[in-house]
C-alpha positions in Angstrom: 102.1 74.3 71.7 102.2 71.8 74.3 100.5 72.1 77.7 103.9 71.8 79.2 105.6 73.7 77.4 102.8 76.3 77.6 103.4 75.9 81.5 107.0 76.1 82.2 106.8 79.1 80.0 104.0 81.3 82.2 106.1 79.9 85.0 109.0 81.9 83.4 107.3 84.6 82.6 105.2 84.9 86.0 107.5 83.6 88.8 110.9 85.7 87.2 109.5 88.8 88.9 108.5 87.5 92.0 111.9 85.7 92.3 113.6 88.9 91.4 111.5 90.9 94.3 112.4 88.4 96.9 116.0 88.0 96.4 116.3 92.2 95.9 114.1 92.7 99.2 116.8 90.2 100.8 120.0 92.8 99.5 117.7 95.3 101.2 117.9 93.9 105.1 121.6 94.9 104.8 120.5 98.3 104.5 117.9 98.3 106.5 119.9 97.6 109.9 121.5 100.0 108.9 118.8 102.7 109.3 116.2 101.0 111.6 117.0 100.6 115.1 116.6 96.7 116.3 113.3 97.6 118.0 111.8 98.8 114.2 113.4 95.9 112.7 112.0 93.5 115.2 108.3 95.2 114.3 108.5 95.2 110.6 109.0 91.4 111.1 106.7 90.8 113.2 103.9 92.5 110.8 105.8 90.8 107.6 104.4 88.1 109.2 101.1 89.1 109.2 101.1 90.7 106.1 100.7 86.9 104.3 97.2 86.2 106.7 96.0 89.9 106.3 96.3 89.5 101.9 94.2 86.8 101.9 91.7 88.9 104.2 91.9 91.7 102.2 91.9 89.9 98.5 89.6 87.5 99.7 90.0 85.1 97.1 88.7 87.8 94.8 92.0 86.5 92.1 90.4 83.3 91.8 86.9 84.6 91.4 88.1 86.6 88.7 90.3 83.7 87.0 86.9 81.7 87.2 84.0 83.9 86.2 86.3 86.1 83.6 87.4 83.6 80.9 84.8 84.7 78.5 85.8 88.0 76.8 82.6 89.8 76.8 82.2 89.6 80.6 85.6 90.3 81.7 84.8 93.9 82.0 81.9 94.0 84.3 83.9 91.1 86.6 87.6 93.0 86.5 85.3 96.3 87.6 82.8 94.8 90.1 86.4 92.7 92.0 88.0 95.5 91.2 85.3 97.7 93.2 84.8 95.2 95.7 88.7 94.6 96.7 89.2 98.0 96.5 86.3 99.0 99.7 87.9 96.3 101.8 91.4 96.9 101.3 91.0 100.7 102.2 88.7 99.8 105.2 90.6 97.5 106.7 93.7 99.7 106.3 91.9 102.8 107.4 90.5 101.1 110.4 94.5 99.6 111.1 95.8 103.6 110.4 93.0 104.8 113.0 93.9 102.3 115.6 98.0 101.8 114.6 98.6 102.5 118.3 96.4 99.9 119.4 98.2 97.9 116.9 101.6 98.7 117.9 100.6 97.8 121.3 99.7 94.3 120.5 102.2 93.6 119.0 104.6 94.4 121.9 106.1 97.6 120.0 104.2 100.7 120.9 107.1 102.6 119.5 106.4 101.3 116.1 103.2 102.9 115.4 104.8 104.9 112.3 105.5 101.5 111.2 102.3 99.8 111.8 100.7 103.1 109.6 102.6 102.5 106.6 102.1 98.7 106.5 98.7 99.8 107.0 99.5 101.4 103.6 101.2 98.8 101.8 98.8 96.3 102.3 95.8 98.7 101.1 98.2 98.9 97.8 98.7 94.9 97.6 95.5 94.3 98.1 94.8 96.7 95.4 96.9 95.8 92.8 96.8 92.4 93.0 93.8 92.5 90.5 95.0 94.7 87.7 98.0 91.9 87.9 95.4 89.2 87.8 93.7 90.5 84.6 97.4 91.4 83.2 97.6 87.2 84.0 94.3 86.5 82.4 94.7 88.6 79.7 98.4 86.6 78.8 100.2 89.9 78.8 103.3 88.6 80.2 105.0 91.4 79.2 103.6 93.6 80.4 102.9 91.9 83.6 107.2 91.4 84.5 107.4 95.0 83.2 104.7 96.6 85.7 106.2 93.9 88.3 110.1 95.0 88.1 108.9 98.3 87.9 107.8 98.2 91.1 110.8 96.5 92.6 112.6 99.5 91.3 110.3 101.8 92.7 110.6 100.2 96.2 114.2 100.0 96.1 114.6 103.7 95.2 112.4 105.4 97.5 114.1 102.9 99.9 117.8 104.2 98.8 116.1 107.8 99.1 114.5 107.3 102.7 118.5 105.9 103.8 119.9 108.8 101.7 117.8 111.3 103.5 118.3 109.5 106.9 122.4 110.2 106.0 121.8 113.9 105.6 119.7 114.7 108.3 122.5 113.0 110.9 124.7 115.0 109.3 123.1 118.2 108.9 122.5 117.7 113.0 126.1 116.8 114.3 
């Protein structure tokens, strides 16, 4: 297979789940505007702008390091365990701090009533940081189908939890009328 065909194949395989996820998250905006108050949506939006930078801190370039150093099959497991452990510790540490100091973080972003949103953000960031390494391993090992299946499953779970939350709020509102 030529390099260009391999590049196109990999781009399609690994990019499709990312594009699908972003598109479906875009569709969830309508649900979120019905579920959350404007201040909560604004707080989520502001936290989302910090997510890109935060994920860099959480993973501190270890995906790239894994690709570089784990090319040899014999060293792959050792590097994987070391890098996954490091990213897990850092992710849990940063998210733990953010969770504990959620009130201060909510004040910092000028939405003091959004402490629970900051705490959810902390948990999401920890999970995203930690799972980035297993996904990098799947990419390195050329397990595109498994990568896509797990990514799409993650997207579907996210949508289900969003719909479940929305439905729970609706039922709670009906019961308390």
